[in-house]
C-alpha positions in Angstrom: 42.7 100.6 159.4 45.5 98.8 161.2 47.0 100.4 164.2 50.5 101.1 162.7 49.1 102.8 159.7 47.0 105.1 162.1 50.3 105.9 163.7 51.8 106.8 160.5 48.8 109.2 159.6 49.1 110.8 163.1 52.8 111.4 162.4 52.2 113.1 159.2 49.3 115.0 160.9 51.2 116.2 163.7 54.3 117.4 161.8 52.5 120.5 160.6 49.5 122.6 161.9 46.2 121.2 162.8 44.1 119.3 160.4 41.4 121.9 160.6 43.7 124.7 159.7 44.9 122.8 156.6 41.2 122.3 155.5 40.7 126.0 155.8 43.8 126.7 154.0 42.8 124.4 151.2 39.4 126.2 150.8 41.1 129.7 150.9 43.5 128.5 148.0 40.5 127.1 146.1 38.8 130.5 146.5 41.8 132.3 145.3 41.9 130.0 142.2 38.3 131.1 141.4 39.1 134.8 141.8 42.4 134.3 139.6 40.2 132.6 136.8 37.7 135.4 136.8 40.1 138.0 136.6 41.8 136.2 133.7 38.7 135.9 132.0 38.3 139.8 131.9 41.9 140.5 130.7 43.1 140.6 127.0 43.0 142.8 123.9 39.2 143.2 124.5 38.4 144.0 128.4 35.3 142.6 129.7 33.8 143.5 132.9 33.2 140.9 135.6 29.4 141.4 135.7 29.4 140.9 131.9 31.4 137.6 132.4 29.0 136.2 134.9 26.1 137.2 132.5 27.5 135.1 129.6 28.3 132.2 131.6 25.1 132.0 133.7 23.1 132.5 130.1 24.9 129.3 128.9 24.4 127.3 132.1 21.0 128.3 132.9 18.2 126.4 131.3 16.2 129.6 131.0 19.2 131.6 129.9 18.6 133.8 127.0 21.9 133.7 124.8 20.4 135.5 122.0 20.2 138.6 124.2 24.0 138.6 125.0 26.3 140.9 123.3 27.7 139.0 120.3 31.4 140.0 120.7 31.5 139.2 124.6 29.8 135.9 124.2 32.3 134.7 121.5 35.2 136.1 123.6 34.3 134.7 126.9 32.4 131.5 125.8 34.1 130.2 122.9 37.9 131.6 123.7 38.8 132.4 127.1 36.6 130.1 129.2 37.7 126.8 127.5 41.3 127.9 127.6 41.2 128.8 131.3 39.4 125.5 132.1 42.1 123.7 130.1 44.8 125.4 131.8 43.4 124.4 135.1 43.2 120.8 134.1 46.8 120.7 132.8 48.1 122.6 135.9 46.6 120.1 138.1 47.8 117.2 136.0 51.4 118.5 136.1 51.5 119.6 139.6 49.9 116.4 141.1 52.0 114.2 138.8 55.2 115.9 140.1 54.1 115.3 143.8 53.3 111.6 143.2 56.6 111.0 141.4 58.5 113.0 144.2 56.8 110.9 146.8 57.2 107.5 144.9 60.9 108.1 144.0 61.7 109.9 147.4 63.6 112.6 145.4 62.5 116.2 145.6 64.1 117.1 142.2 61.8 114.6 140.2 59.2 116.1 137.9 56.7 114.5 135.7 58.9 114.2 132.7 61.6 112.1 134.5 60.5 108.8 132.7 60.6 110.1 129.2 56.9 111.5 129.0 58.0 114.7 127.2 60.4 113.0 124.9 57.9 110.3 123.6 55.2 113.0 123.2 57.5 115.3 121.3 58.3 112.3 118.9 54.8 111.5 118.4 53.8 115.1 117.7 56.6 115.5 115.3 55.7 112.4 113.5 52.3 113.6 113.3 53.3 117.1 112.0 55.8 115.6 109.4 53.8 113.2 108.2 50.4 114.9 108.0 48.5 111.9 106.2 49.1 109.7 109.2 45.8 107.9 110.2 46.1 109.3 113.6 46.1 112.9 114.7 49.0 114.8 116.4 47.5 114.8 119.5 46.7 110.9 119.6 50.2 110.3 118.5 51.7 112.5 121.2 49.7 110.6 123.8 50.5 107.2 122.5 54.2 107.6 122.4 54.4 109.4 125.7 52.6 106.4 127.5 54.9 104.1 125.5 58.0 105.7 126.7 57.2 105.1 130.2 55.9 101.6 129.6 59.3 100.8 128.0 61.2 102.6 130.8 59.2 100.5 133.4 59.8 97.3 131.6 63.5 97.8 131.2 64.0 98.7 134.9 62.0 95.4 136.1 64.5 92.9 137.7 63.5 90.0 139.9 59.9 91.1 140.2 60.9 94.5 141.7 61.3 97.9 140.1 64.3 99.8 141.9 63.9 103.4 141.8 67.5 104.3 140.6 66.9 101.7 137.6 63.6 103.4 136.9 64.9 106.8 136.8 67.9 105.7 134.6 65.6 103.8 132.2 63.6 107.0 131.9 66.5 109.1 131.1 67.7 106.7 128.5 64.5 106.3 126.7 63.9 110.0 127.0 67.2 110.5 125.1 66.5 108.0 122.4 63.3 109.8 121.7 65.0 113.2 121.7 67.4 111.7 119.1 64.3 110.6 117.1 62.8 114.2 117.3 66.3 115.5 116.2 65.9 113.3 113.1 62.6 114.5 112.2 63.6 118.1 112.7 66.3 117.6 110.2 64.1 116.2 107.4 61.1 118.4 108.1 60.2 121.2 105.8 60.4 124.9 107.0 56.7 125.1 107.8 56.6 121.6 109.6 59.8 122.5 111.6 58.3 125.8 112.8 55.2 123.8 113.9 57.4 121.3 115.8 59.3 123.9 117.6 56.2 125.8 118.5 54.6 122.7 119.8 57.6 121.9 121.9 57.3 125.2 123.6 53.7 124.6 124.7 50.7 126.7 124.5 46.8 126.9 124.5 46.6 128.5 121.2 44.1 126.1 119.8 42.2 125.4 123.2 38.4 124.7 122.6 35.5 122.9 124.3 36.5 119.5 122.6 39.7 119.5 124.5 37.8 120.4 127.7 35.6 117.6 127.3 38.4 115.2 126.5 40.8 116.0 129.3 38.4 116.9 132.3 37.1 113.5 132.9 40.4 111.9 132.7 41.9 114.5 134.9 38.9 114.2 137.5 39.2 110.3 137.6 43.1 110.4 138.2 43.1 113.1 140.7 40.3 111.3 142.8 41.9 108.1 142.9 45.4 109.6 143.7 43.9 111.8 146.5 42.0 108.8 147.9 45.0 106.7 148.2 47.4 109.7 149.1 48.0 108.2 152.8 49.6 105.2 151.1 52.0 107.8 149.2 52.9 108.9 152.7 54.1 105.5 153.4 55.7 105.1 150.0 57.7 108.2 150.8 59.1 106.4 153.9 60.8 103.7 152.0 59.8 100.2 150.7 61.0 98.5 153.8 58.9 100.5 156.0 56.1 100.2 153.6 56.0 96.3 153.8 56.7 96.4 157.5 53.2 98.4 157.6 51.6 95.8 155.5 51.5 98.0 152.1 52.8 96.4 149.0 55.1 99.2 147.5 55.5 97.6 144.1 51.7 97.4 143.6 51.1 101.1 144.7 54.1 102.4 143.0 52.8 101.0 139.7 49.2 102.3 140.5 50.6 105.8 141.1 53.0 105.8 138.2 50.2 104.7 135.8 47.8 107.6 137.1 50.5 110.1 137.1 51.5 109.2 133.4 48.0 109.0 132.2 47.4 112.5 133.3 50.4 113.9 132.3 50.3 112.1 128.8 46.9 113.5 128.4 48.0 117.1 129.3 51.2 117.2 127.2 49.5 115.7 124.2 47.0 118.6 124.3 49.1 121.6 125.0 52.6 120.5 124.2 55.4 120.6 126.8 55.2 123.1 129.7 58.2 122.9 131.9 58.6 123.6 135.8 55.2 123.3 136.9 55.5 119.7 138.2 58.8 120.6 139.9 58.0 123.9 141.4 54.3 123.5 142.7 54.7 120.2 145.0 57.7 122.2 146.7 55.6 125.4 147.3 52.6 123.3 148.6 55.2 121.2 150.7 56.5 124.3 152.3 53.0 125.6 153.3 51.2 122.3 154.2 54.0 119.8 155.3 54.7 116.5 153.9 51.2 115.0 154.3 50.0 114.1 150.8 46.5 114.2 151.8 46.7 118.0 152.0 49.9 118.3 149.8 48.2 116.9 146.6 45.1 119.2 146.5 47.2 122.3 147.4 49.7 121.6 144.7 46.9 121.0 142.2 45.3 124.3 143.0 48.8 126.0 142.8 49.5 124.4 139.6 46.2 125.6 138.1 46.7 129.2 139.4 50.4 129.4 138.1 49.2 128.2 134.5 46.3 130.6 134.5 48.6 133.4 135.3 51.3 132.4 132.9 48.9 131.9 130.2 47.4 135.4 130.8 50.7 136.9 130.5 51.5 135.0 127.5 48.4 136.4 125.6 48.7 139.9 127.1 52.3 141.0 127.3 52.6 141.5 123.5 50.5 141.8 120.5 51.7 138.2 119.3 51.2 135.4 121.8 54.2 134.1 123.6 54.5 130.2 124.0 53.7 129.5 127.5 56.6 127.4 128.1 59.0 130.4 127.8 56.8 132.2 130.5 56.8 129.4 133.1 60.7 128.7 132.5 61.4 132.5 132.9 59.5 132.6 136.2 60.4 129.1 137.3 64.1 129.0 137.1 64.6 132.1 139.3 62.0 130.9 141.8 63.6 127.6 142.3 67.3 129.3 142.4 65.6 131.6 145.2 64.4 128.5 147.1 67.8 127.0 147.0 69.6 130.0 148.2 67.2 131.3 150.9 66.2 127.8 152.4 68.8 125.4 151.2 68.2 121.7 151.5 65.2 122.5 153.7 63.4 123.8 150.8 63.5 120.4 149.0 62.7 118.2 152.1 66.3 117.6 152.9 
């Protein structure tokens, strides 16, 4: 690594606590995530003890496990309902939190979140199209993914000028494209039958109602690849967050790496949104919470933000399915908790809470 880049990495490392302390912090939060997931597995209409939870999981994972000897109800509740739901919540939490951290770093704006480039509006239009026209040759999930990715591609293309992509132009293009797709969603709501309209509304509020192993198998490899590539290049995100001029001076091509990070963040967000609908606040709040604890170094900020996002969605999903008899859309829970938390940060810490 060239000497200037080493100096930049040293700067980000020295601005917070020692690297060893940060590593222990990451391990602690990971253990906390596992503990929260285990507790969530036990909670619900039918309470299941932690020893029984481990018995069910080990029976399925062990080559010599005796699945037939398990309690049928416990096996169904844990293995077929709660476990895939919690794993999906972990994946979606990681996707939204990491994407939020990436966009905030690339755009050097602490108020940016994963939906800023029109992903949510594009996905909403795709999902609404699939719901209103059920005979369409693509599924609701596939249409949501295609239009989510298309929205960002259109926004990126519109903002390109003279071989560069100015941040302000990109954000404005994203807002415009998002507004256009929102208008299309409004048209589909207007022409939809009552049943389809209700389904669209529930999809827009987000939820893990239909989570299953097929969703887990689809989303987990994509999330693993996106997270790994982003984390391995996170030191370059440190440089991008200093500005394009500084990045060029240090030998980093800001346009190439901005495109790489935007593509990866868009892919992970689009996959997450197409699977569970629109879940607000995670991508905005979790990077801030991680930044307050770990500092601005993305090598540690990204893994901690991902863990926080996973924990937050597990807790919110558990509340959504246990507070009342009928399940509450998780988007309502994340918004009710998220808005006051962000207001608390603004009042208690001022601009410092947002990197200002």
